[in-house]
N, C-alpha and C positions, 0 to 999 in steps of 0.2 A: 761835707760830712760823710763819713763812711756809712754805707747802707747795710744795716744788720741783715737784711733779707738777702744780700748778695751771697752769703754763705749758703743759704737755702738753695739758691739757684745753682751755685757751683757744685754742691754735693748732690743735687737732685737732677743732674742732666738726664734727659730722656730723649727718645726719638723725636718728641714734639719740639724740644728746645733745639735739637740739631737741625730739624726742618726749618725752624724759625730763622736760625743763623744763615741757612742756605737760601732763604727766600729773597727775592728782589723787591724793593719797595716800588710802589707806584709813584711816579713823579708828576707833580701838578704845576702848571704854569697858567698864564692868563692870555686870552685872545688879544689880537691887535687893537680892538676897540675897547678893551678893558672890561667887557661885560660878562665874559664867559670863562669857565675853567677848561683847560686842556689836560687830559689825563694821558700820560705817556705820549703826548703830542697830538692826541685825537680829541675832538670835542666831547665834553662830558657835561651832561645836563642833569643835576641832582633832582631826584624825585623820591620823597619819603616823608618820614615823620619822626617825632621824638618818642622815645620809649624809656620811661623812668625806671621802672622796677622789674626789668626783664628777667632778673635772676630769682625772684621771689615766687615759689610755687603756690603761695597762698593768695597771690594777686589775681583776681578774676579777670583783669584786663589782659592777662597772658592767654586766656581762653584754654587753659589746661595744657598748653604746648611747652615742650622743652625749648631751650634757647635755639638749638639747631632747627627744630620744627618751625619755630616762630620766624626765623630768618628765611627759611625755605619758603614759607608762605608769602613773606614780603616779596621775594624775588619772583615767585610765580604770579604775582599780581602787579608786576611792572615797576616795583620800587627798587631803586639802586643805592639808597642811602638810609642809614639809621643814625640818629643823634642820641648819644647816651652819656651818662655820667660815670666817671671812673670810680666814684663813691657816692653814696646816697645819704641824705640827711635825716629823713623822717624816721628811719629805723635806728639811727646811730646813737640813741641813748645807751645802748649796750655796746656800741662800737663794731657791730658785726659787719657792717658794710663800708667801713673805712678801708681805703687802700693803704693809708699811712697812719700808724699809731703805735707808739709815740713817734715824734718827728724822726725821720731817718730809718724807721722800721716799717717794712712793707709786709702786709698781711698775706700769708699764703692762700687763704680761702678766697679773698677778693681777687688776687692775682689769677687764681685758677678760673674764677668766673669770667674774667676778661679774656683769658686764654681761650675759653670755650666760645665766647662771642666771636673773637677774631678767627678761630677755626671755622665756624659756621659761615662767617662773612667771606672769608677766602674761598670757601667751597662753592658758595652760591652767588658770588659776584656782587655782593652788597658792600658799599664803602661806609666807613665809620667816621662820623664827626664826633670827637671825644672832648668832653669837658673835664679837665683835670681836677676841678674842684666844684663844690656846691656852695655857693655864697649863702644860701639860706641856712645850710648846716653850720657854716662858720659863725653866722650871726646868732641863730636861734639856739645852737648848742655850744656856745662859746665856752661855757664853764668846763666842758670836757674836751674841747678841741685841742689837738696836739700842739698847735702853734701858740696857745695861751701860756703866758709866763708861769702860771701856777701849775701847769702840767709839764714844765720843762722847756717850753717854747720861748721865743724872744719877744712876744708881743703882749702889751697890756690891754689893747682894745682890738676889735675886729678890723677897724680902719687901718691899723698898723700892718696887717697882713699885706696890704698894698704898698704902704709907705716905708716900712722898715727894711733897710738894706740887708740886714742879717736874715730876715724872713725870706726875702727874695732869693737869698742863697739856698735856703731850704727848698723853696719852690723849684729852683734850678736843679737841685739834686733829684727831686721827684720827677721832673721832666726828663732828665738824663736817664733815670731808671726806666721810665715809660718808653722813651725812644729806643733804648737798648732792648727792651723786651718786645715791643710791638711795632717799632718804626720800620722794620724791614717787611712787615706784612703787606701783601698786595692790597688788602682792604683798608689800610690806614689812609685817611683823607685829610682831615682838618683838625688842628688844635683850636678849640674855641673856649675862651675864658668867659664864663657865663655871668652876665649882669653884675658888673663890677661896682655899679653905683649902690647896690644894696648895702655895702659896707660903709656907707657915708663917707666916701672918698672925695677928695678935692680934684678939681680939674688938673692942677699941677701934678698931683700924685698919680693920677690916671695916666698922664702923658709920660711921666718918668717910668712908671711900671711898663707901659707899652714899649718904650725905647729899650728898657733893660731886658725884659723877658722876651719880647719879640726879636731883639737883636741876638739874644742867646740862642733861641730856636733857629734863627737863620744860620747860625754857626754850626750847631750840632745836628740839625735835621733840615737841610736845604730842600729836600724833596716835598715837604708838606707845608701848606700855608698856615698862618696864625691869625686869629682875629679875636676881638673883644666885643661883647654885647652889653646892652643896657636894658633896664626894665621897660615894660611894654607900652610906651607912649607913641610909638611910631617914629622915634628919633634916637640918635645916639649922641655922642660928644664929637662934633665935627673936628675939634682940635686934635682928638686922638685918631679919628678915622683918616685924617689927611696924612698922618705920619707914615713914612716909608716902611716902618716895621709892622704896621697893621695891614694885612694883605687883602682885607675885604671890609666892606660896610656890612656889619651883621646887625640887623635891625629887628626888634620885637614889637609886636602890637597886640594888646588885648583891649577889647571894648565892644561897642554896639555895632558890630559888623556881622552880617549874615546874608544868606541868599545871594543877592546880586551886589550889595553895597561893598563887599570886600574888594572887588576889582577897582573901584574908584579910590579906596583907601590905599591900595598898593601903588596905584599910579601917582597919588599925591606924595607918598614916601619916595618913590623912585624919581620923580621929576620936579617936585616943588619943595618938600620939607628940607630946610637948611640948604637950599640951593639944588636939591635933588640928589639922593644918594647914589643914583646911577651916573652922576656927573663928577664923581670923585676919582675917576680913572682906575677903578678897581671893581671887581664883581660885587653885586648887591645880593647878600644872603639873607633870606627871610626865615630865620631858623626857629622862631616861635610866633605863631599867629593864631588868634582865637578869640572867643568870647569869654569874658571874665566869669569864672566859677560856674560854668555851664558845659554840659556835654556837647561835643562837636556834632552839629547837624550835617546831613548829607549836603544840604545847600551851601553851607559854609565851606566844607572840604572841597566841593566842586568849584566854587568861586575863587577860593584862594589858590588852588593848584593850577587851574587853567589860566586864571588872570595873571599870575606871575610869569608863566611861560609866554603868554601872548604879549605882554608888555616888553619882554626882553631882559628880565632879570636873570641872575645866574642859574636859577632853578625854581621849582615849585615852592610856594610858601608851605611851611611845615607846622601842622597842628601838634598839640601836646596830647599824649595819652597816658593815663594812669588811673588807678582805682579810686583815688582820693577825690578827684574833681571832674576830670574830663571823660572818664570811662575808656572802654576799649575801642579799637578800630572795628567797625561793623562790616558785615559782608557787602552791603551796598556801597560803603566807602572804599573797600578794596576793589570793587568793580569800577569805581571812578578812577582809581590809580591805574588799574590794568588798562582801561581805555585810554587814559592820558599817556601811559607808557607806549602803547601802540602808536599813538599820534606822534609822540616825540621821536620814535624810531623811524617814522616815515619821512621826517624832515632831512633834507640835505644840509646838515649843519656845516659841513666843510665849505660849502659855498655861501654860508649865511652868517659867518662869524663877524662880519662888518656891518650888521644891521643897526638901525637906530629905532628908538621908540617913535611911533607914529604921532605926528602933530594933528591938530584939528583940521588941517587942510590936506594932509597926506591921505587920510581915510575919512570918508563921509558916508552917510546913508540917508535914505529917503523917509524913514519912519520915525516920527517924533517919540515913540515909545521904545525905541531901540537905541542904545549907545554903542558905537564901535570903539574898540581898543585894538592896538596891534603894534607890530614892528615890521620893518621892511628894509630891503636894499634895492638895488637896481633890477635884480632878477627874481626875487622871491618876496613873499609877504605872508605873515600870519595875522589873521583878523579874527577877533573874538567879538561876537554880537551878543549884547547883554540886554535882556528885556527889562522893562521898568520895574517889574516885580516878579517874584517866582511864579511860574506857570504861564506868563504871557508869551505870545508868539513873537519870534524873532524874524519872521518873514519880512524882507525888505530888499531894496536895491542898493548895492554897495558900489562906491566909486573909489578906486585906488589910484593915486597920482604918484608919478616919479619913477615908474618902471621903464625899462628899455622897451621900445616898440617890438611887437611880435605876438605870437600866439602862446597862450598859457593854459595849463591844466589847473582846474580849481576843484579841490576835494572839500566836501562839506562833511564835517564831523559833528555828531551828537557829543555832548560833553559827559553827562552823568554816566552813561553806558551805551552800548549799542554800536559803537564803532563808526565807520564811515557811512554817512547817509546816502551820498550820491557824488558823482563826478561830472563836470562839464568842461568845455573849453571856452575861453574868452580871449579877446584880442585887446592889447594895449595899442592905442593909436600913435601917430607920429609924435604927439606931445606927451606920451607916456601915461595916458589915462586909460584905465581898464574899468569897465562897468559890467557887473554880474548880478543876477537876481538870486537871492538866497531863499531857500524853501521855508516852509512853516515848521519851525522846530521850537518847542517850548523852552523858555527861560534863557538858555544860552546855546549857541552853536559856534563852531570854530572853522574858519576857512584857511586852507593851506594853498597858496597860489604860487605856482612855479612854472 
């Protein structure tokens, strides 16, 4: 279908559009062990969060910042990823925040908002995970949605947005427009189709959608991965995730996790749920994690972000932020991200892309009130020590098995904030066993052994 907005773009060429055309896209691939992203051939560990209503000056979760100021603050606090929606649902009774309305017509105001976001992200080095649709908007505002048959679209029900072949053609037109407009931006990272099950779709229709839309994006935009997510049970649809056209396992979880428990839930998802989503031969993306209908606590943000990195997933678990339910990112939470960003930047990822999630025999500790989590290869290890509850000490003796014999440097990091606590040396014996004493740090601490 011809896009009516194409005339707007052609007639409105500006220095910005010319610059977009000249930009080179970032190209993403996957590490040899299937766990990590490579950006332009170098290890890329996503660290950031969801931001729903970044364009609305009336949203207090924006803290009174412009889009550029907001992205600048993210980058200054260690974040390198933002996950956003190309269009929002809660405000769409008036249609102001649709990207496309009616079908095939792209709205200049929303395009300009996305232009501004990509401008800021290009400038400050923050990558964009973009959801081309909002399934809540499709379902809850179906009466005014452009794909609804009564509004000139091809579908009689929200579920047909996934199953209807004609509608998939409209979706492809939208993706082609987005790829033409923003696909060459250095900050463009991931196409993520959010929570496809909200539309009451069948397994067969989800698989067909993934093959069709994922295959289409492979053809028109091979530089950027594509994935699908599901509502927050800690699981997806394995039949879809295993498809070659789905480039990552994108898993959401909302529930009774907080403080220290989030780390165990992430490990369950990564290693046990449906066979372990880190065992599917592709990165595990934890793009929405939190507590149902509650503001994100510092303890939750700390546990999710450090826990996902320590276990060896593709990047930190990403909490949701918005004025409606979860509130803004706080100064203390930004301090957690800044501290984690410094830790991530200290790791020699080039020599660690072949790591594995630690088993119960790879890493042990002597304190019954401390649980160790981690990942390791023959020459490095990351170990997260988690107290039994918030505030308890994580002082313990840690044993790591499976390293090459030799002398290692061990950095001890506080997690919430405060950076590196101390550094010692330790020796792995001829059997590859290294023993080190961890100092008294409350709630969590992280060891980087190299």
